[in-house]
VOBA-382284 format. One record per residue (C-alpha): residue number from 1; residue in three letters; x, y, z. Coordinates in Angstrom, 1 decimal, m for minus. Layout:
<atoms>
+-----+-----+--------+--------+--------+
!   k !   r !      x !      y !      z !
+-----+-----+--------+--------+--------+
! NUM ! ALA !      X !      Y !      Z !
...
+-----+-----+--------+--------+--------+
</atoms>
This chain:
<atoms>
+-----+-----+--------+--------+--------+
!   k !   r !      x !      y !      z !
+-----+-----+--------+--------+--------+
!   1 ! MET !  m17.6 !  m41.7 !   29.3 !
!   2 ! ALA !  m14.4 !  m40.2 !   30.5 !
!   3 ! LEU !  m15.6 !  m36.9 !   29.1 !
!   4 ! GLU !  m19.0 !  m37.2 !   30.9 !
!   5 ! SER !  m17.2 !  m37.9 !   34.1 !
!   6 ! ALA !  m15.0 !  m35.0 !   33.8 !
!   7 ! LEU !  m17.9 !  m32.8 !   33.1 !
!   8 ! VAL !  m19.4 !  m33.7 !   36.5 !
!   9 ! SER !  m16.1 !  m33.1 !   38.3 !
!  10 ! GLU !  m15.3 !  m29.7 !   36.4 !
!  11 ! SER !  m18.9 !  m28.2 !   36.5 !
!  12 ! PRO !  m21.5 !  m29.0 !   39.1 !
!  13 ! ILE !  m24.9 !  m29.4 !   37.4 !
!  14 ! LEU !  m27.3 !  m26.7 !   38.4 !
!  15 ! PRO !  m31.2 !  m26.7 !   37.8 !
!  16 ! VAL !  m32.3 !  m26.2 !   34.2 !
!  17 ! ARG !  m33.7 !  m23.0 !   33.1 !
!  18 ! GLY !  m35.9 !  m22.3 !   30.1 !
!  19 ! ARG !  m34.9 !  m22.2 !   26.4 !
!  20 ! PRO !  m32.6 !  m19.4 !   25.3 !
!  21 ! VAL !  m35.3 !  m16.8 !   24.4 !
!  22 ! ARG !  m35.7 !  m13.3 !   25.6 !
!  23 ! PRO !  m37.2 !  m13.6 !   29.0 !
!  24 ! SER !  m40.4 !  m12.4 !   30.2 !
!  25 ! GLY !  m42.2 !  m11.5 !   33.4 !
!  26 ! ARG !  m39.9 !   m9.9 !   36.0 !
!  27 ! HIS !  m36.9 !  m10.1 !   33.6 !
!  28 ! ARG !  m38.6 !   m7.7 !   31.3 !
!  29 ! ARG !  m39.6 !   m5.3 !   34.2 !
!  30 ! PRO !  m36.4 !   m5.0 !   36.3 !
!  31 ! VAL !  m37.4 !   m1.2 !   36.8 !
!  32 ! PRO !  m40.7 !    0.0 !   38.0 !
!  33 ! SER !  m42.9 !    1.3 !   35.1 !
!  34 ! GLN !  m43.1 !    4.6 !   36.7 !
!  35 ! LEU !  m40.4 !    6.8 !   38.2 !
!  36 ! PRO !  m40.5 !   10.2 !   39.9 !
!  37 ! PRO !  m38.9 !   13.0 !   38.1 !
!  38 ! GLU !  m35.9 !   13.1 !   40.4 !
!  39 ! ALA !  m35.1 !    9.5 !   39.8 !
!  40 ! PRO !  m31.3 !    8.9 !   39.0 !
!  41 ! ALA !  m30.3 !    8.9 !   35.4 !
!  42 ! LEU !  m28.9 !    5.4 !   34.2 !
!  43 ! VAL !  m25.4 !    6.3 !   33.0 !
!  44 ! LEU !  m23.7 !    3.6 !   31.0 !
!  45 ! ALA !  m20.0 !    3.6 !   31.0 !
!  46 ! THR !  m18.2 !    1.7 !   28.3 !
!  47 ! LEU !  m14.5 !    1.5 !   27.3 !
!  48 ! GLY !  m13.4 !    3.3 !   24.3 !
!  49 ! ASP !  m16.0 !    5.6 !   22.6 !
!  50 ! ALA !  m19.9 !    5.8 !   23.0 !
!  51 ! SER !  m20.6 !    4.0 !   19.7 !
!  52 ! GLY !  m21.2 !    0.6 !   18.4 !
!  53 ! ALA !  m22.6 !   m2.0 !   20.6 !
!  54 ! ALA !  m22.7 !    0.5 !   23.5 !
!  55 ! ALA !  m24.9 !    3.0 !   21.6 !
!  56 ! GLU !  m27.1 !    0.0 !   20.4 !
!  57 ! LEU !  m27.6 !   m1.3 !   24.1 !
!  58 ! ALA !  m28.4 !    2.3 !   25.2 !
!  59 ! ALA !  m31.0 !    2.4 !   22.5 !
!  60 ! LEU !  m32.5 !   m1.0 !   23.6 !
!  61 ! ILE !  m32.9 !    0.2 !   27.2 !
!  62 ! ARG !  m34.5 !    3.3 !   26.2 !
!  63 ! VAL !  m37.2 !    1.5 !   24.2 !
!  64 ! ASP !  m37.9 !   m1.0 !   26.9 !
!  65 ! ASN !  m37.6 !    1.4 !   29.8 !
!  66 ! PRO !  m38.9 !    4.9 !   28.6 !
!  67 ! GLN !  m39.3 !    5.8 !   32.2 !
!  68 ! ILE !  m35.5 !    5.9 !   32.5 !
!  69 ! GLN !  m33.3 !    8.8 !   31.5 !
!  70 ! VAL !  m30.4 !    6.8 !   29.9 !
!  71 ! ARG !  m27.1 !    8.4 !   29.3 !
!  72 ! LEU !  m24.0 !    6.8 !   27.6 !
!  73 ! ALA !  m20.4 !    7.8 !   28.1 !
!  74 ! GLY !  m17.2 !    6.4 !   26.6 !
!  75 ! LEU !  m14.4 !    6.1 !   29.0 !
!  76 ! GLY !  m11.7 !    7.0 !   26.5 !
!  77 ! GLU !   m8.4 !    7.7 !   28.1 !
!  78 ! ASP !   m9.5 !   10.0 !   30.8 !
!  79 ! ALA !  m13.2 !    9.4 !   31.6 !
!  80 ! LYS !  m14.0 !   13.2 !   30.9 !
!  81 ! GLN !  m17.1 !   12.3 !   29.0 !
!  82 ! LEU !  m18.5 !   10.3 !   31.8 !
!  83 ! ALA !  m17.8 !   13.2 !   34.3 !
!  84 ! SER !  m19.6 !   15.5 !   32.0 !
!  85 ! GLU !  m22.7 !   13.2 !   31.8 !
!  86 ! LEU !  m22.7 !   12.9 !   35.6 !
!  87 ! GLU !  m22.7 !   16.8 !   35.9 !
!  88 ! ALA !  m25.4 !   17.1 !   33.3 !
!  89 ! ALA !  m27.5 !   14.5 !   35.2 !
!  90 ! ALA !  m26.9 !   16.3 !   38.5 !
!  91 ! ARG !  m28.0 !   19.7 !   37.1 !
!  92 ! GLU !  m31.5 !   18.4 !   36.2 !
!  93 ! ARG !  m32.1 !   17.0 !   39.9 !
!  94 ! PRO !  m32.2 !   18.3 !   43.5 !
!  95 ! GLU !  m29.0 !   18.6 !   45.3 !
!  96 ! ASP !  m29.9 !   16.2 !   48.1 !
!  97 ! VAL !  m30.7 !   13.1 !   45.8 !
!  98 ! THR !  m28.4 !   10.6 !   44.1 !
!  99 ! ALA !  m28.1 !   12.1 !   40.5 !
! 100 ! ALA !  m27.0 !    8.9 !   38.6 !
! 101 ! VAL !  m26.4 !    5.2 !   38.7 !
! 102 ! VAL !  m23.3 !    4.2 !   36.7 !
! 103 ! VAL !  m23.6 !    0.7 !   35.2 !
! 104 ! PRO !  m20.4 !   m0.4 !   33.7 !
! 105 ! LEU !  m20.8 !   m2.1 !   30.3 !
! 106 ! LEU !  m18.6 !   m5.0 !   31.4 !
! 107 ! THR !  m19.2 !   m8.7 !   32.2 !
! 108 ! GLY !  m16.6 !   m8.7 !   34.9 !
! 109 ! PRO !  m14.1 !   m6.5 !   36.8 !
! 110 ! HIS !  m11.7 !   m4.6 !   34.5 !
! 111 ! PRO !   m8.8 !   m2.7 !   36.4 !
! 112 ! VAL !   m8.6 !    0.3 !   33.8 !
! 113 ! ALA !  m12.1 !    0.8 !   33.5 !
! 114 ! ASP !  m12.8 !    0.5 !   37.3 !
! 115 ! ARG !  m10.1 !    3.1 !   37.9 !
! 116 ! LEU !  m11.4 !    5.5 !   35.2 !
! 117 ! ILE !  m15.0 !    5.3 !   36.5 !
! 118 ! SER !  m13.9 !    6.1 !   40.1 !
! 119 ! GLN !  m12.0 !    8.9 !   38.7 !
! 120 ! ALA !  m14.8 !   10.3 !   36.9 !
! 121 ! VAL !  m17.1 !   10.1 !   39.9 !
! 122 ! ALA !  m14.6 !   11.9 !   42.1 !
! 123 ! SER !  m13.9 !   14.5 !   39.8 !
! 124 ! SER !  m17.5 !   15.4 !   39.0 !
! 125 ! GLY !  m18.3 !   15.9 !   42.7 !
! 126 ! VAL !  m21.7 !   14.2 !   41.9 !
! 127 ! THR !  m23.5 !   12.0 !   44.2 !
! 128 ! ALA !  m23.5 !    8.9 !   42.2 !
! 129 ! THR !  m23.7 !    5.0 !   42.8 !
! 130 ! VAL !  m21.5 !    2.6 !   40.7 !
! 131 ! THR !  m23.0 !   m0.8 !   40.1 !
! 132 ! ASP !  m21.1 !   m4.1 !   39.9 !
! 133 ! PRO !  m20.3 !   m5.3 !   36.4 !
! 134 ! LEU !  m23.1 !   m7.3 !   34.6 !
! 135 ! GLY !  m21.7 !  m10.7 !   35.4 !
! 136 ! PRO !  m21.8 !  m13.4 !   36.8 !
! 137 ! HIS !  m25.6 !  m13.9 !   36.1 !
! 138 ! PRO !  m27.9 !  m16.5 !   34.6 !
! 139 ! LEU !  m28.9 !  m14.2 !   31.8 !
! 140 ! LEU !  m25.3 !  m13.7 !   30.8 !
! 141 ! ALA !  m24.9 !  m17.5 !   30.5 !
! 142 ! GLU !  m28.0 !  m17.7 !   28.4 !
! 143 ! ALA !  m26.7 !  m14.9 !   26.1 !
! 144 ! LEU !  m23.6 !  m17.0 !   25.6 !
! 145 ! HIS !  m25.4 !  m20.0 !   24.8 !
! 146 ! ILE !  m27.3 !  m18.1 !   22.2 !
! 147 ! ARG !  m24.1 !  m16.6 !   20.7 !
! 148 ! LEU !  m22.8 !  m20.2 !   20.4 !
! 149 ! ALA !  m25.9 !  m21.6 !   18.7 !
! 150 ! GLU !  m25.9 !  m18.7 !   16.2 !
! 151 ! ARG !  m22.6 !  m20.1 !   14.8 !
! 152 ! GLY !  m23.7 !  m23.7 !   15.0 !
! 153 ! LEU !  m21.5 !  m24.4 !   18.1 !
! 154 ! ALA !  m24.3 !  m25.5 !   20.4 !
! 155 ! ARG !  m27.8 !  m26.7 !   20.1 !
! 156 ! ALA !  m30.4 !  m23.8 !   20.2 !
! 157 ! ASP !  m32.6 !  m25.8 !   22.7 !
! 158 ! ARG !  m31.5 !  m27.4 !   25.9 !
! 159 ! MET !  m33.1 !  m30.8 !   25.4 !
! 160 ! ARG !  m30.0 !  m33.1 !   24.8 !
! 161 ! LEU !  m31.5 !  m36.2 !   23.2 !
! 162 ! ILE !  m29.4 !  m39.3 !   23.6 !
! 163 ! ASN !  m29.1 !  m39.9 !   19.9 !
! 164 ! VAL !  m28.3 !  m36.3 !   19.1 !
! 165 ! SER !  m24.5 !  m35.3 !   19.2 !
! 166 ! SER !  m23.3 !  m31.8 !   20.4 !
! 167 ! PRO !  m21.6 !  m29.8 !   17.7 !
! 168 ! VAL !  m18.6 !  m29.5 !   20.2 !
! 169 ! ASP !  m17.1 !  m31.4 !   23.1 !
! 170 ! GLY !  m16.0 !  m28.4 !   25.3 !
! 171 ! VAL !  m16.0 !  m24.8 !   25.4 !
! 172 ! VAL !  m13.3 !  m22.2 !   26.6 !
! 173 ! LEU !  m15.1 !  m19.2 !   28.1 !
! 174 ! ALA !  m12.7 !  m16.3 !   27.3 !
! 175 ! THR !  m12.6 !  m13.1 !   29.6 !
! 176 ! VAL !  m10.6 !  m10.0 !   29.9 !
! 177 ! GLY !   m9.6 !   m7.9 !   32.8 !
! 178 ! GLY !   m6.9 !  m10.0 !   34.5 !
! 179 ! GLU !   m7.1 !  m13.0 !   36.7 !
! 180 ! LYS !   m9.7 !  m11.5 !   39.0 !
! 181 ! ALA !  m12.1 !  m11.3 !   35.9 !
! 182 ! ALA !  m11.3 !  m14.9 !   35.2 !
! 183 ! VAL !  m12.2 !  m16.0 !   38.8 !
! 184 ! GLU !  m15.5 !  m13.9 !   38.7 !
! 185 ! ALA !  m16.3 !  m15.6 !   35.5 !
! 186 ! GLN !  m16.4 !  m19.1 !   37.1 !
! 187 ! PRO !  m20.2 !  m18.9 !   38.2 !
! 188 ! THR !  m21.2 !  m17.9 !   34.6 !
! 189 ! ALA !  m19.1 !  m20.9 !   33.2 !
! 190 ! VAL !  m20.8 !  m23.3 !   35.5 !
! 191 ! LEU !  m24.2 !  m22.0 !   34.5 !
! 192 ! LEU !  m23.2 !  m22.4 !   30.8 !
! 193 ! ALA !  m21.9 !  m25.9 !   31.4 !
! 194 ! SER !  m25.3 !  m26.7 !   32.9 !
! 195 ! ARG !  m27.1 !  m25.3 !   29.8 !
! 196 ! LEU !  m24.9 !  m27.2 !   27.3 !
! 197 ! THR !  m24.3 !  m30.4 !   29.5 !
! 198 ! LEU !  m20.5 !  m29.9 !   28.3 !
! 199 ! PRO !  m17.2 !  m28.9 !   30.2 !
! 200 ! VAL !  m16.7 !  m25.2 !   30.1 !
! 201 ! LEU !  m13.4 !  m23.9 !   31.4 !
! 202 ! VAL !  m12.6 !  m20.3 !   32.0 !
! 203 ! ALA !   m9.6 !  m18.5 !   30.4 !
! 204 ! SER !   m8.3 !  m15.1 !   30.0 !
! 205 ! LEU !   m7.4 !  m13.3 !   26.8 !
! 206 ! ASP !   m4.9 !  m11.0 !   28.7 !
! 207 ! SER !   m3.6 !  m12.9 !   31.6 !
! 208 ! ALA !   m3.5 !  m16.4 !   33.2 !
! 209 ! PRO !   m5.1 !  m18.8 !   33.0 !
! 210 ! SER !   m4.5 !  m18.7 !   29.1 !
! 211 ! VAL !   m6.8 !  m20.0 !   26.4 !
! 212 ! ALA !   m4.1 !  m22.3 !   25.4 !
! 213 ! ALA !   m3.9 !  m23.9 !   28.8 !
! 214 ! ALA !   m7.7 !  m24.3 !   29.2 !
! 215 ! ALA !   m7.9 !  m26.0 !   25.6 !
! 216 ! GLU !   m5.2 !  m28.4 !   26.7 !
! 217 ! ARG !   m7.1 !  m29.3 !   29.9 !
! 218 ! LEU !  m10.2 !  m30.0 !   27.8 !
! 219 ! ARG !   m8.3 !  m32.0 !   25.4 !
! 220 ! GLY !   m6.8 !  m33.9 !   28.2 !
! 221 ! ILE !  m10.4 !  m35.1 !   29.3 !
! 222 ! GLY !  m11.2 !  m36.1 !   25.7 !
! 223 ! ALA !  m12.7 !  m33.0 !   24.1 !
! 224 ! GLU !  m11.4 !  m32.9 !   20.6 !
! 225 ! ARG !  m13.8 !  m30.2 !   19.0 !
! 226 ! ILE !  m13.5 !  m27.1 !   21.2 !
! 227 ! ALA !  m15.3 !  m23.8 !   20.9 !
! 228 ! LEU !  m14.3 !  m20.4 !   22.1 !
! 229 ! SER !  m17.0 !  m18.3 !   23.8 !
! 230 ! PRO !  m15.9 !  m14.7 !   24.3 !
! 231 ! CYS !  m17.4 !  m13.3 !   27.5 !
! 232 ! VAL !  m17.0 !   m9.8 !   26.3 !
! 233 ! LEU !  m19.4 !   m7.0 !   24.9 !
! 234 ! GLY !  m16.9 !   m6.0 !   22.2 !
! 235 ! PRO !  m14.9 !   m2.9 !   23.2 !
! 236 ! GLU !  m12.9 !   m4.9 !   25.9 !
! 237 ! ALA !  m11.1 !   m7.0 !   23.4 !
! 238 ! SER !  m10.3 !   m6.4 !   19.6 !
! 239 ! GLY !  m11.7 !   m8.8 !   17.1 !
! 240 ! ALA !   m8.2 !   m9.6 !   16.1 !
! 241 ! LEU !   m7.2 !  m10.6 !   19.7 !
! 242 ! VAL !  m10.4 !  m12.9 !   19.9 !
! 243 ! ALA !   m9.7 !  m14.4 !   16.6 !
! 244 ! SER !   m6.0 !  m15.0 !   17.3 !
! 245 ! ALA !   m6.9 !  m16.9 !   20.4 !
! 246 ! ALA !   m9.4 !  m19.0 !   18.6 !
! 247 ! ALA !   m6.8 !  m19.8 !   15.9 !
! 248 ! GLU !   m4.2 !  m20.6 !   18.4 !
! 249 ! ILE !   m6.2 !  m23.6 !   19.9 !
! 250 ! GLY !   m7.8 !  m24.5 !   16.5 !
! 251 ! ALA !  m11.3 !  m23.7 !   17.9 !
! 252 ! GLU !  m14.2 !  m22.2 !   16.1 !
! 253 ! CYS !  m15.5 !  m19.1 !   17.9 !
! 254 ! ALA !  m18.8 !  m17.5 !   18.8 !
! 255 ! GLY !  m19.4 !  m13.9 !   18.4 !
! 256 ! VAL !  m19.1 !  m11.5 !   21.1 !
! 257 ! LEU !  m22.0 !  m10.7 !   23.3 !
! 258 ! GLY !  m22.4 !   m7.1 !   21.7 !
! 259 ! ALA !  m25.8 !   m5.6 !   21.8 !
! 260 ! HIS !  m27.8 !   m8.5 !   22.9 !
! 261 ! ASP !  m31.2 !   m7.9 !   24.3 !
! 262 ! LEU !  m30.3 !   m9.9 !   27.5 !
! 263 ! VAL !  m27.4 !   m7.7 !   28.0 !
! 264 ! ALA !  m29.8 !   m4.6 !   27.9 !
! 265 ! ASP !  m32.0 !   m6.4 !   30.5 !
! 266 ! LEU !  m29.0 !   m7.0 !   32.7 !
! 267 ! ALA !  m27.9 !   m3.3 !   32.7 !
! 268 ! ALA !  m31.5 !   m2.2 !   33.5 !
! 269 ! ARG !  m31.7 !   m4.8 !   36.2 !
! 270 ! ALA !  m28.5 !   m3.4 !   37.6 !
! 271 ! TYR !  m30.1 !    0.0 !   37.8 !
! 272 ! GLY !  m33.2 !   m1.2 !   39.2 !
! 273 ! SER !  m31.4 !   m3.1 !   42.1 !
! 274 ! ILE !  m30.0 !    0.2 !   43.2 !
! 275 ! LEU !  m33.5 !    1.7 !   43.2 !
! 276 ! SER !  m34.8 !   m1.2 !   45.3 !
! 277 ! ALA !  m32.1 !   m0.9 !   47.8 !
! 278 ! ASP !  m32.9 !    2.7 !   48.6 !
+-----+-----+--------+--------+--------+
</atoms>
């Protein structure tokens, strides 16, 4: 009973959405089915190099949205690849149009990535729009729920029958990017708590509030079995860092978001929102 009361105080209950499957309808068509030739390129910017989950996400977006020219750039240490992709996109378009929409493959703000992206846009001299990161968003909470369920750390459906216990008592949602990223992740944590009907607290893998502090707060309200939910795509935090954080609090850990199709939908949605605003 104490744990249920704490849940209400920690995370306001929001309206229940559908079960965690790939969305349909408007979520599957965030971009018009046809675009003019001069439509801006969608340039995905990722920390590190343009491989792994980032490359898989780019492939997913191309399959679901063949009308979009999708480019991918790893930021590396100097963002030169991003500047090069922007310049290439501009060469294929009239001078008086926006050549590219840069979508950061990040779930929240990240000081290093934000600086590198701004630097690349400025150095390229290209007319480009940079979107916000992919979160917070209900689809992000849905993807996190699915990753937890894949490891047996959450029920795959959202019907909490009174005689069926949850695999865990609470969740630590782990971010990277400093305190600002942790603050920005709060709405996603509330949405995830609503889906799981469990307390979800945000912590940071690289700043305060720490994962250990969040786990201590959860245990203080009666949560004995805790899961760690990394709210990262992959490149932002090494596997060793995530595993170490989980081990420190004695928690099982969900997989990183990686190349989830809901993340691909979010990236396409970010691009489509810029087109809609023009």
